[in-house]
N, CA, C and O atoms as a Maestro MAE file, in Angstrom:
{
 s_m_m2io_version
 :::
 2.0.0
}

f_m_ct {
 s_m_title
 :::
 protein
 m_atom[180] {
  # First column is atom index #
  i_m_mmod_type
  r_m_x_coord
  r_m_y_coord
  r_m_z_coord
  i_m_residue_number
  s_m_chain_name
  s_m_pdb_residue_name
  s_m_pdb_atom_name
  i_m_atomic_number
  :::
  1 25 93.633 105.584 86.120 1 A "MET " " N  " 7
  2 3 93.419 104.560 86.125 1 A "MET " " CA " 6
  3 2 93.451 104.148 87.295 1 A "MET " " C  " 6
  4 15 92.860 103.072 87.379 1 A "MET " " O  " 8
  5 25 93.882 104.511 88.285 2 A "GLU " " N  " 7
  6 3 93.698 104.612 90.004 2 A "GLU " " CA " 6
  7 2 92.682 104.547 90.542 2 A "GLU " " C  " 6
  8 15 92.503 103.761 91.471 2 A "GLU " " O  " 8
  9 25 91.882 105.249 90.154 3 A "THR " " N  " 7
  10 3 90.446 105.597 90.789 3 A "THR " " CA " 6
  11 2 89.564 104.384 89.758 3 A "THR " " C  " 6
  12 15 88.435 104.029 90.096 3 A "THR " " O  " 8
  13 25 90.010 104.008 88.911 4 A "LEU " " N  " 7
  14 3 89.222 102.639 88.097 4 A "LEU " " CA " 6
  15 2 89.981 101.368 88.600 4 A "LEU " " C  " 6
  16 15 89.401 100.303 88.387 4 A "LEU " " O  " 8
  17 25 90.878 101.328 89.072 5 A "SER " " N  " 7
  18 3 91.071 99.779 89.684 5 A "SER " " CA " 6
  19 2 90.645 99.925 90.848 5 A "SER " " C  " 6
  20 15 90.823 98.900 91.506 5 A "SER " " O  " 8
  21 25 90.116 100.811 91.458 6 A "LYS " " N  " 7
  22 3 89.485 100.650 93.215 6 A "LYS " " CA " 6
  23 2 88.134 99.858 93.470 6 A "LYS " " C  " 6
  24 15 87.778 99.345 94.531 6 A "LYS " " O  " 8
  25 25 87.449 99.874 92.235 7 A "LYS " " N  " 7
  26 3 86.085 99.006 92.441 7 A "LYS " " CA " 6
  27 2 85.415 98.645 91.335 7 A "LYS " " C  " 6
  28 15 84.821 99.280 90.464 7 A "LYS " " O  " 8
  29 25 85.658 97.312 91.566 8 A "ALA " " N  " 7
  30 3 85.709 95.788 91.113 8 A "ALA " " CA " 6
  31 2 84.153 96.325 90.314 8 A "ALA " " C  " 6
  32 15 84.213 96.015 89.124 8 A "ALA " " O  " 8
  33 25 83.413 96.715 90.506 9 A "LYS " " N  " 7
  34 3 82.313 96.876 89.639 9 A "LYS " " CA " 6
  35 2 81.845 97.868 88.840 9 A "LYS " " C  " 6
  36 15 80.756 97.945 88.271 9 A "LYS " " O  " 8
  37 25 82.986 98.806 88.848 10 A "GLY " " N  " 7
  38 3 83.240 99.850 87.742 10 A "GLY " " CA " 6
  39 2 82.088 100.996 88.675 10 A "GLY " " C  " 6
  40 15 81.514 100.868 89.756 10 A "GLY " " O  " 8
  41 25 82.125 102.557 87.231 11 A "LEU " " N  " 7
  42 3 82.615 103.924 88.245 11 A "LEU " " CA " 6
  43 2 81.285 104.642 86.960 11 A "LEU " " C  " 6
  44 15 81.533 104.533 85.759 11 A "LEU " " O  " 8
  45 25 80.286 105.157 87.317 12 A "THR " " N  " 7
  46 3 79.648 105.746 86.312 12 A "THR " " CA " 6
  47 2 80.483 107.530 86.122 12 A "THR " " C  " 6
  48 15 81.278 107.923 86.975 12 A "THR " " O  " 8
  49 25 80.167 108.252 85.089 13 A "ARG " " N  " 7
  50 3 80.684 109.069 84.395 13 A "ARG " " CA " 6
  51 2 81.820 110.090 85.320 13 A "ARG " " C  " 6
  52 15 82.997 110.414 85.166 13 A "ARG " " O  " 8
  53 25 80.182 110.535 86.892 14 A "SER " " N  " 7
  54 3 80.024 111.456 87.645 14 A "SER " " CA " 6
  55 2 80.895 110.659 88.416 14 A "SER " " C  " 6
  56 15 81.682 111.392 89.015 14 A "SER " " O  " 8
  57 25 81.000 109.990 88.548 15 A "GLU " " N  " 7
  58 3 81.586 108.877 89.906 15 A "GLU " " CA " 6
  59 2 83.109 109.396 90.025 15 A "GLU " " C  " 6
  60 15 83.729 109.933 90.943 15 A "GLU " " O  " 8
  61 25 83.551 108.896 88.321 16 A "ILE " " N  " 7
  62 3 84.799 109.205 87.842 16 A "ILE " " CA " 6
  63 2 85.474 110.515 88.102 16 A "ILE " " C  " 6
  64 15 86.358 110.718 88.934 16 A "ILE " " O  " 8
  65 25 84.756 111.668 86.996 17 A "ILE " " N  " 7
  66 3 84.811 113.008 87.403 17 A "ILE " " CA " 6
  67 2 85.393 113.575 89.418 17 A "ILE " " C  " 6
  68 15 86.502 114.046 89.671 17 A "ILE " " O  " 8
  69 25 84.428 113.359 90.337 18 A "ASP " " N  " 7
  70 3 84.050 113.280 91.301 18 A "ASP " " CA " 6
  71 2 85.491 112.595 92.210 18 A "ASP " " C  " 6
  72 15 85.775 113.033 93.325 18 A "ASP " " O  " 8
  73 25 86.160 111.680 91.658 19 A "ASP " " N  " 7
  74 3 87.049 110.778 92.615 19 A "ASP " " CA " 6
  75 2 88.303 111.329 92.048 19 A "ASP " " C  " 6
  76 15 89.272 111.185 92.793 19 A "ASP " " O  " 8
  77 25 88.575 112.030 90.714 20 A "THR " " N  " 7
  78 3 89.486 112.552 90.050 20 A "THR " " CA " 6
  79 2 89.877 113.906 89.997 20 A "THR " " C  " 6
  80 15 91.038 114.312 89.946 20 A "THR " " O  " 8
  81 25 88.758 114.643 90.013 21 A "GLY " " N  " 7
  82 3 88.813 116.218 89.791 21 A "GLY " " CA " 6
  83 2 89.337 116.322 88.308 21 A "GLY " " C  " 6
  84 15 89.987 117.274 87.877 21 A "GLY " " O  " 8
  85 25 88.974 115.244 87.611 22 A "LEU " " N  " 7
  86 3 88.778 116.098 85.853 22 A "LEU " " CA " 6
  87 2 87.764 117.011 85.829 22 A "LEU " " C  " 6
  88 15 86.977 116.874 86.766 22 A "LEU " " O  " 8
  89 25 87.496 117.990 84.991 23 A "PRO " " N  " 7
  90 3 86.633 118.962 84.600 23 A "PRO " " CA " 6
  91 2 85.407 117.351 83.766 23 A "PRO " " C  " 6
  92 15 85.622 116.269 83.220 23 A "PRO " " O  " 8
  93 25 84.313 118.098 84.131 24 A "ASN " " N  " 7
  94 3 82.973 117.846 83.364 24 A "ASN " " CA " 6
  95 2 83.350 118.363 82.013 24 A "ASN " " C  " 6
  96 15 83.191 119.582 82.075 24 A "ASN " " O  " 8
  97 25 83.839 117.976 80.631 25 A "ALA " " N  " 7
  98 3 84.160 118.458 80.015 25 A "ALA " " CA " 6
  99 2 84.797 117.140 78.471 25 A "ALA " " C  " 6
  100 15 84.906 115.916 78.402 25 A "ALA " " O  " 8
  101 25 85.099 118.488 77.347 26 A "GLY " " N  " 7
  102 3 85.131 117.528 76.538 26 A "GLY " " CA " 6
  103 2 86.555 116.407 76.807 26 A "GLY " " C  " 6
  104 15 86.782 115.214 76.601 26 A "GLY " " O  " 8
  105 25 87.142 117.329 77.258 27 A "SER " " N  " 7
  106 3 88.734 116.331 77.446 27 A "SER " " CA " 6
  107 2 88.386 115.298 78.364 27 A "SER " " C  " 6
  108 15 89.172 114.398 78.066 27 A "SER " " O  " 8
  109 25 87.635 114.866 79.360 28 A "THR " " N  " 7
  110 3 87.120 113.489 80.219 28 A "THR " " CA " 6
  111 2 86.287 112.332 78.870 28 A "THR " " C  " 6
  112 15 86.312 111.115 78.689 28 A "THR " " O  " 8
  113 25 85.741 113.278 78.289 29 A "THR " " N  " 7
  114 3 85.401 112.403 77.592 29 A "THR " " CA " 6
  115 2 85.685 111.903 76.372 29 A "THR " " C  " 6
  116 15 84.858 111.159 75.846 29 A "THR " " O  " 8
  117 25 87.273 112.317 75.499 30 A "ARG " " N  " 7
  118 3 88.445 111.633 75.437 30 A "ARG " " CA " 6
  119 2 88.798 111.049 75.713 30 A "ARG " " C  " 6
  120 15 88.740 109.902 75.270 30 A "ARG " " O  " 8
  121 25 89.569 111.525 76.876 31 A "ILE " " N  " 7
  122 3 89.805 110.252 78.029 31 A "ILE " " CA " 6
  123 2 89.417 109.311 78.102 31 A "ILE " " C  " 6
  124 15 90.106 108.291 78.093 31 A "ILE " " O  " 8
  125 25 87.794 109.355 78.228 32 A "LEU " " N  " 7
  126 3 86.896 107.852 78.762 32 A "LEU " " CA " 6
  127 2 87.305 106.867 76.871 32 A "LEU " " C  " 6
  128 15 87.734 105.716 76.790 32 A "LEU " " O  " 8
  129 25 87.039 107.648 75.858 33 A "ASN " " N  " 7
  130 3 86.769 107.337 74.616 33 A "ASN " " CA " 6
  131 2 87.825 106.130 74.045 33 A "ASN " " C  " 6
  132 15 87.654 104.981 73.638 33 A "ASN " " O  " 8
  133 25 89.107 107.081 74.252 34 A "GLU " " N  " 7
  134 3 90.669 106.558 74.123 34 A "GLU " " CA " 6
  135 2 90.490 105.169 75.206 34 A "GLU " " C  " 6
  136 15 90.698 104.119 74.598 34 A "GLU " " O  " 8
  137 25 90.181 104.998 76.528 35 A "LEU " " N  " 7
  138 3 90.873 104.433 77.402 35 A "LEU " " CA " 6
  139 2 89.037 103.013 76.604 35 A "LEU " " C  " 6
  140 15 89.112 101.792 76.740 35 A "LEU " " O  " 8
  141 25 88.414 103.358 76.265 36 A "GLU " " N  " 7
  142 3 87.143 103.141 75.534 36 A "GLU " " CA " 6
  143 2 87.982 101.708 74.948 36 A "GLU " " C  " 6
  144 15 88.225 100.603 75.433 36 A "GLU " " O  " 8
  145 25 88.318 102.508 73.403 37 A "GLU " " N  " 7
  146 3 88.819 101.965 72.432 37 A "GLU " " CA " 6
  147 2 89.770 100.777 72.648 37 A "GLU " " C  " 6
  148 15 89.568 99.665 72.162 37 A "GLU " " O  " 8
  149 25 90.988 101.154 73.538 38 A "SER " " N  " 7
  150 3 92.278 100.339 73.836 38 A "SER " " CA " 6
  151 2 92.198 99.348 74.495 38 A "SER " " C  " 6
  152 15 93.183 98.661 74.763 38 A "SER " " O  " 8
  153 25 90.580 98.987 75.021 39 A "GLY " " N  " 7
  154 3 90.441 97.959 75.648 39 A "GLY " " CA " 6
  155 2 90.455 97.788 77.183 39 A "GLY " " C  " 6
  156 15 90.068 96.786 77.784 39 A "GLY " " O  " 8
  157 25 90.940 98.877 77.707 40 A "PHE " " N  " 7
  158 3 90.680 98.668 79.013 40 A "PHE " " CA " 6
  159 2 89.502 99.332 79.841 40 A "PHE " " C  " 6
  160 15 89.416 99.024 81.030 40 A "PHE " " O  " 8
  161 25 88.852 99.964 79.455 41 A "ILE " " N  " 7
  162 3 87.803 100.337 80.200 41 A "ILE " " CA " 6
  163 2 86.416 99.648 78.732 41 A "ILE " " C  " 6
  164 15 86.591 99.504 77.522 41 A "ILE " " O  " 8
  165 25 84.847 99.320 79.815 42 A "ARG " " N  " 7
  166 3 83.733 99.144 78.583 42 A "ARG " " CA " 6
  167 2 82.615 100.125 79.119 42 A "ARG " " C  " 6
  168 15 82.479 100.714 80.191 42 A "ARG " " O  " 8
  169 25 82.113 100.089 78.338 43 A "LYS " " N  " 7
  170 3 80.462 101.335 78.345 43 A "LYS " " CA " 6
  171 2 79.794 100.004 78.624 43 A "LYS " " C  " 6
  172 15 79.950 98.863 78.189 43 A "LYS " " O  " 8
  173 25 79.031 100.545 79.465 44 A "TYR " " N  " 7
  174 3 77.517 99.965 79.289 44 A "TYR " " CA " 6
  175 2 76.660 101.150 79.910 44 A "TYR " " C  " 6
  176 15 77.051 102.111 80.573 44 A "TYR " " O  " 8
  177 25 74.998 100.701 79.385 45 A "PHE " " N  " 7
  178 3 74.007 101.822 79.767 45 A "PHE " " CA " 6
  179 2 73.249 101.839 80.650 45 A "PHE " " C  " 6
  180 15 72.521 102.817 80.821 45 A "PHE " " O  " 8
  :::
 }
 m_bond[179] {
  # First column is bond index #
  i_m_from
  i_m_to
  i_m_order
  :::
  1 1 2 1
  2 2 3 1
  3 3 4 2
  4 3 5 1
  5 5 6 1
  6 6 7 1
  7 7 8 2
  8 7 9 1
  9 9 10 1
  10 10 11 1
  11 11 12 2
  12 11 13 1
  13 13 14 1
  14 14 15 1
  15 15 16 2
  16 15 17 1
  17 17 18 1
  18 18 19 1
  19 19 20 2
  20 19 21 1
  21 21 22 1
  22 22 23 1
  23 23 24 2
  24 23 25 1
  25 25 26 1
  26 26 27 1
  27 27 28 2
  28 27 29 1
  29 29 30 1
  30 30 31 1
  31 31 32 2
  32 31 33 1
  33 33 34 1
  34 34 35 1
  35 35 36 2
  36 35 37 1
  37 37 38 1
  38 38 39 1
  39 39 40 2
  40 39 41 1
  41 41 42 1
  42 42 43 1
  43 43 44 2
  44 43 45 1
  45 45 46 1
  46 46 47 1
  47 47 48 2
  48 47 49 1
  49 49 50 1
  50 50 51 1
  51 51 52 2
  52 51 53 1
  53 53 54 1
  54 54 55 1
  55 55 56 2
  56 55 57 1
  57 57 58 1
  58 58 59 1
  59 59 60 2
  60 59 61 1
  61 61 62 1
  62 62 63 1
  63 63 64 2
  64 63 65 1
  65 65 66 1
  66 66 67 1
  67 67 68 2
  68 67 69 1
  69 69 70 1
  70 70 71 1
  71 71 72 2
  72 71 73 1
  73 73 74 1
  74 74 75 1
  75 75 76 2
  76 75 77 1
  77 77 78 1
  78 78 79 1
  79 79 80 2
  80 79 81 1
  81 81 82 1
  82 82 83 1
  83 83 84 2
  84 83 85 1
  85 85 86 1
  86 86 87 1
  87 87 88 2
  88 87 89 1
  89 89 90 1
  90 90 91 1
  91 91 92 2
  92 91 93 1
  93 93 94 1
  94 94 95 1
  95 95 96 2
  96 95 97 1
  97 97 98 1
  98 98 99 1
  99 99 100 2
  100 99 101 1
  101 101 102 1
  102 102 103 1
  103 103 104 2
  104 103 105 1
  105 105 106 1
  106 106 107 1
  107 107 108 2
  108 107 109 1
  109 109 110 1
  110 110 111 1
  111 111 112 2
  112 111 113 1
  113 113 114 1
  114 114 115 1
  115 115 116 2
  116 115 117 1
  117 117 118 1
  118 118 119 1
  119 119 120 2
  120 119 121 1
  121 121 122 1
  122 122 123 1
  123 123 124 2
  124 123 125 1
  125 125 126 1
  126 126 127 1
  127 127 128 2
  128 127 129 1
  129 129 130 1
  130 130 131 1
  131 131 132 2
  132 131 133 1
  133 133 134 1
  134 134 135 1
  135 135 136 2
  136 135 137 1
  137 137 138 1
  138 138 139 1
  139 139 140 2
  140 139 141 1
  141 141 142 1
  142 142 143 1
  143 143 144 2
  144 143 145 1
  145 145 146 1
  146 146 147 1
  147 147 148 2
  148 147 149 1
  149 149 150 1
  150 150 151 1
  151 151 152 2
  152 151 153 1
  153 153 154 1
  154 154 155 1
  155 155 156 2
  156 155 157 1
  157 157 158 1
  158 158 159 1
  159 159 160 2
  160 159 161 1
  161 161 162 1
  162 162 163 1
  163 163 164 2
  164 163 165 1
  165 165 166 1
  166 166 167 1
  167 167 168 2
  168 167 169 1
  169 169 170 1
  170 170 171 1
  171 171 172 2
  172 171 173 1
  173 173 174 1
  174 174 175 1
  175 175 176 2
  176 175 177 1
  177 177 178 1
  178 178 179 1
  179 179 180 2
  :::
 }
}
């Protein structure tokens, strides 16, 4: 949440992983999906 709040225009998945130290794995996908489903973040292609 802290990392996401620092940049108004959004972050790529890679930027989130680099900034937070989260693994590039299913657990990160689950976290991002939960944040998207809750309406906290939006996915852009």
